[in-house]
N, C-alpha and C positions, 0 to 999 in steps of 0.2 A: 627782531621781536617780531610775533604774531599779531597783528593787526582782526580788527573784525573783517575787514574787506578779503585777507589773504585766507581767514579760516576760511569764508563763503565759496570764496571758487577752490579752494581744499575740498570742501563739502561734495562740491560739483564735480571735482573726480573723482570720486568714492573713496576720499583719504580719512582716516580717523585721527583725529587733532582736538588735543585739549588744552586749554591755558589753566597756570598755576592761579592760585586764588577764588578761582572759582566764578568768576565776572563772566567769562564766555567757554559753553559748553561744546563742544565736537561732537559728532555721531556720523555713523557710516549709513550708506547707501546701501539696499539690499544686493547683494554681489551679481555682475551680472551672469544671466545665463540658469540662474537659478529656476526649476518647475516649480509654478506656480500655477492652478488653474483660477482662469482671469475671473471667474462666475461664483467665484466662491469669497466672500466679503468679509473678513475681522474687524465686529466691530469694538471696539471699550464704551461702555452703554452707561445709559445714568445711571446713579443713583441705585442700591438692592431694594428700596423701600419703596419702591415703583417700576421696578421691573417688571413687574403685569402691563402698565401699562404702554410700553417700551415692547412688548410682547406684543401689543395688538395692531402696534405700527409696523411690524415685521409680519405680522400677519398679512394684512392689508397688502405689503407690498407685493410679497412672496405669488398671493394671489394674483398678481397681476404678471408678477414674474417668476414664473415657476419653475424659468432654470436657473435662477439665482438662489446659491444658498447664504445665510447669515450667520455668523457663528459669533457669538455674541462672550464678551467675558464683563462683569461690572467690576470695572476697573477705572471710576471716574477722575478728577483732577482732587488733587491733593489739600487742596488749599489756595490762599494766597501764591503763587507766584513757585508753586512747588513743583519741579518738573523731574523729581527722582525717579518715578518710575515710567515714566515717557523715557527721559535720557538712558535709565537700565536696559529696557526691552529695547529701543532704538540702536542701543549698542553693539546688542546681542543678537539682533536681526532678528528680534522676534514681535517688531512692533505691530500696530493693527492697522488697517489700512482705512478706520475713520473712529476718530478718537473724542470723545463727548466730554469738553473740559468748560473753564471757568474762562470767560468770552476776554475780560478784562485780562486774563494771561497772555491774549494772544500775539502780541505785539511785540513782548517778551519771550518766547517761547521761538518765533519769526525771527527775532537778533541772534539769537541761538544757534540757528540752521538747525530747529528741531522740527520743520515744520514743509509741508510743500506748498507752491503757490500755486492755488487751482483757476487763475487766470488761462491758461492754456486748456484747460477742457472745458470751462466757458463757450469759448468761441468757438470749440471744437462740437459740441456736443448741444450747445443752446443757439448757435449760430448769431450771433451777438458780441457786443464788447462787453467785458469783466465791468462797465460803468453802469452802461443797459440794466445789465441783470442785475446787481447790487443794488438798484433803484427800487427794486420790489422787497427789500426789507428796510425796517424801521433806520431809518440814517444815522442816530446816532450808535447804535449797533453793528451797523455797517461798517462805520469808521471806525471800532473797536478791532473789527478783522482785517484792517490795514493797516499794513507797514512797506515802508521802503517804494512805494509805488505800485505795489501788488497785494491782491486777496487772497487772504489764507484762511479763509472757512467761512460757512453762512451762519449766521445768530438763529438762535433756538428761541429761548423764551427770554421773558426780562420781568422785572419786578422795580414797579414804584415804590415810594413810603408814603404812607399817610398816617395821620392822627386818630386814632380812634379814642372814645370819649366814652364813658360812661354815665348814660343820662340819670340811674336815677341820683347819681353821686352830682350830676350839674345843678339839678332841679331842688336837693337837697341843698345846693352851696346860692342857692338863690340868681344862676347866671342868666342873664339874656340871654333867652334860644336864639336868636335873631343872632348873635355872638359866635357861636357854634355854627349856626348853616353854612354849607362850603357855597351856596349860590351868593353870598354877602361877600366872599373872600376870603383870604386870610387873616388870621390874628397878629399880630404884631408882635415882639417880646415884651414891651410894656405891656400891652394888655395880657400875656399870659404873669404878669410878676402882679399884677393888679388882680388876678384871681388865685394866684399862690399865695397872697398875705390875707384873701379871706378864706381859702379851704384848706391848706397845710394847717395840721395838728401836730401838735408837740407838747409830752405831759413835761410835769416841774424839772424833769431830770435834761428835757434835752430831745428826750428818745420821740422820734415820729413814729404818729399813730395815723394818721392818714397824709399824702403828699401828694400835689397836683402835678407835677411833671417832672423826670429825671433826664437832663438833656445828654447826658451818657447814657445811659440804657439802652439794650433789644439794637433796635437800628440806628438810633441818634449816637451820631458823635463830633469831636472835633472835625472830621474833616469835610462830614456835614455838613456843619457850619460854614465851613469856609467856601463851599459851593454854594449855600444859599447866601450869602455875602458877594457872591463873584468874585474872589479873590482867585488873581490870576497866579498859577505854578509854573505855567512855564513859555519861555521869552519864544516865540516863534520864529520871531525875525533873526535875532543873537544866537540862538540856541543854547539858553540856558535857565536851567531852575530858577525859581523868584520865590523861596519858600523864608528868603530871609529877608523881603522887601516889607514893608512899612503895612500893605494889607493882610499880611498871614503876622504879621506881629500883631497889628489891631483887632485881630479874630482871637490869637492865643491869648491875649490881656483879658481880651471880652469874658472868653471862656474861664480864664480864673479867676477874674470876680464873681464869674457865676458859682464854682467850686467854691469862693467862699462864702458865697451867700447863703447856700444850700449846705454847707456843711457837708463834705465828700461819707469822713465816718462815720457820721449819722446815718447817712441815705446808706451806705453801706450794710452797716446793722440792720436797718430798715427792711432790706431786700434779704439779707441773710434770716431773718425772721418769716417771711411770710414767702419769699421765694429762695431758699435752701437750694445749693449746688447739688443737682441731679434729682434734684424736686421732681415727681411726677409732673406730664403736661396741664394739669386739674391743681395745681398748684401752683398759683403766680399771684403777685401783689396786684395786677389788674381785677384777676376772675376774683381773689377776696375782696371786693369790694374798699381795699385800703387805696388807690390810684385809680386819679382823673382820668388822667392822660397817657394813654401810648402809644409811642413813636414803632410802627412796626408794618411791616408789609401784607400784600394778599391775602399769606397766608395764614394769615390771622383771622382770616373771616370764617375759613374753613375750622380751624380752631374752639371759634368763638361758636358755631354747629355744634362740633364736638364733644367740647369741655363746659361749656356755659352757655347755655341754648336757652334758658331761661331769663337771661342780663339781656338790659334794656340797652342797646348801645349804639351809634352814629361813628360816622370817619368823616372827618374833615381835611382842610389842607394842614401841608408843614406850618409851623410861627413862621414870619417873616420877620426882616432888620423895622420896618418902618410900615405904619398904617395907612392902607391902600398897592402897597407894592405889590407887583404880580404875583400866582400862585409859581411855587419851585415842589422839585422834588430830586429826586438820585436813583437811576437805576442801573440795576449788573443785571446781570444771568447768565447763560452758555451758549454755547458754540459748537460745531460740528468741524473738525479738523480732519486735516490728513499729513499724519506723522511723517519723518523723512524713511525713505526705505517702501512709501506705502505702491500699491499694485498700481494704482490709477487707472484702473480700467474701467472699460464701459459700465459695467456692472455697478462698481463700487460708485461711480461717479451718479448711476440712477439712484441708487438707495442712497444716499448722501442728497442729491435733490430732493426727494422724496419724503425724505425723513425732516429735513430741515425748510418744506415749502408748505403748500397748502393743506396739504393732504396729511401728512403727517404732524404738523403744527396744530390742527383743528381736533387729531383724537387725542394730543398730550394738552392742551391744554385743557380741554374738557374734563382731562382725566385728574390732573396736578393743582389746578384754579392756580396756575400763574397765564403772565399775558404773551399773545404770542409776539413775534417779530416780522412777521411776513405779513407784508401788506393787504393781501388779501382776503387774510384770515383776520387779521388786526376789523376789517370792515365788513366780517363774515356777524352775523348775531347771535350764530350759532357755533361761532369759531373759538368762542371760549365761554368759561360758566358766566353767569348775568349775574350774579350775587356778589362778581369785584368788578363790575363796571365803573364804579369811580375809580377805582386804579387802571382800568383801561382809560379813561378819560383824562389821567395826568399825563398821557404821553404827550399831547401838544406840549407841555413845559416841562417834560423829563429830561435831565442831567448827565450827561454816564463822564468816570473821571478818565483825564486824558488817555488818551493810549499810548503811551509812551515806555520805549525798550526797558525804562528802569522804573515800571509798574509797583513790582514786586518793593523796590528801595522807596519809591513813595509810601505806597502802603504804611510800608514798616514806620519810616520814619513818621508820619501823621499818630499812628498809634502809640508810639515810643513819648512822642511832643504830649500828646495826649495823658498815657499813663504818669509823665513827670507832675504835669499841672493837676493832674487828679491827688496826687499824693503831697505834693508841695513842694517836692525834691528841686526843686528848680525855678528859675526866674523865666517868663516867656521872652525877652531878650536873650536868653542865652540860647532858648531852646531852639528857638528860628535857625539861627546860627548852627549851631550842630545837626539841624535836619538840613540846612544846604551844602555843609561839609560832609555830610553824608551822601547825599542823591547826585549832587552836580559833577561831582569829579566823573562820575561812572554814565552819567548822559554824555560828557566831553566825549569817550570813547564813540558815540554815534554820530558826534556832528560832522556834513552837516546832516540836519533831522529838520521837517517840514509835520506837524498834526495833517490831517485830512482837510482836505478846502472845505472852507465850510463848517468845520467842526465847531458842536456848540448853537449853530445855529437850528429854527426850526424847520421839520421835515417838510417841504413843500407837497411831497405826497400823499401825507397820514389822512385816511379817510376815517372816519368816526361813523360805526353806524348811530342813527336817529333813536332816541330813548326810547322806551317802549310807552303810550300814550297809556 
């Protein structure tokens, strides 16, 4: 039987290995002696809609490094854990030198033998230890590119979540403005329900005409509420998932109560009316003055400016379990990585370092209104779009999903549980057991496994610029 460590030894020797069932896939290194120009760097870059911003980064880099050529293809990560494009390319020896991918997948891709560790490049070209070097990026983002004692990428952007408020509707409902002011802290679930009872409107048939919030809409999810309630998902000491333990059951039960209280089917009909599938970006239930609160990310600021510039809106913290609880948010984002068979040349490292470092991130974050992960760029008030300041300030309280080599299975299990709870097709008790049975056996293949030291703790190196006077 081929286990993970046997697989990785084989990969190091340049062999092609696959394991039936799809749990582990190995890929080949580029054959020894293949002629490659070390100054040509192949990049699978950002999504096509922002390729023009990426082109500015490449132009700035090549001005400083005219001897380096960057060849770009827009083949970004295909989604949560979808490694098909990079597996095919690496096995066919046509993979890129640098890959722009969903950061949450890094640990999983590394565990499959798809990525090269960058520790050696850091030591050779930066002259410091990997730990010292990676301290220059936001900690939770650096933790997501760490696996089995090595770093496998550099964090790019990140994206905290918050709650948008239609202030005209809030005034119409007579909500105390102090309750909505983020300076006074987040609202509790009970306070949200009090507002819901006053604001939401249903006609005689029960059809929603106005809604307060939808706890599963846009960026809100069962997983988010589990993280907000500090539900432990992995036992670092005993190397086991905790999806069927009481804390997760409590959240699934709470969420099921919310579904029953709000009536998932009626809210689904509401969304289909005011924000049908494939509707233009101007047509949303929030923009149409039908929804008081919307949970989403910093990209919503640009959406407001582009599609609803006349709306008076504000942004505040996500709701928390109890009044007086500390603020909470969760963050995702992307990273640059080097797939197996990448050139690992000095030119590739220079561009890698530039793109994910201060200079590259400053260009990108101002262009796409995302949050930088390079601490120098975060601390620079010109390192990001000032319109998203609130989201940048949330870095102080941001958490990431646990960077496990079963990240895709964890995500899928939570989305499956959420879908079943939404439809009322199974009980929370059964669903948490099914989630554990789905994820934990695969996790056992990677034991012993430890999350990065200090995972989930605040970043002591994070410095936010002062707010403008």
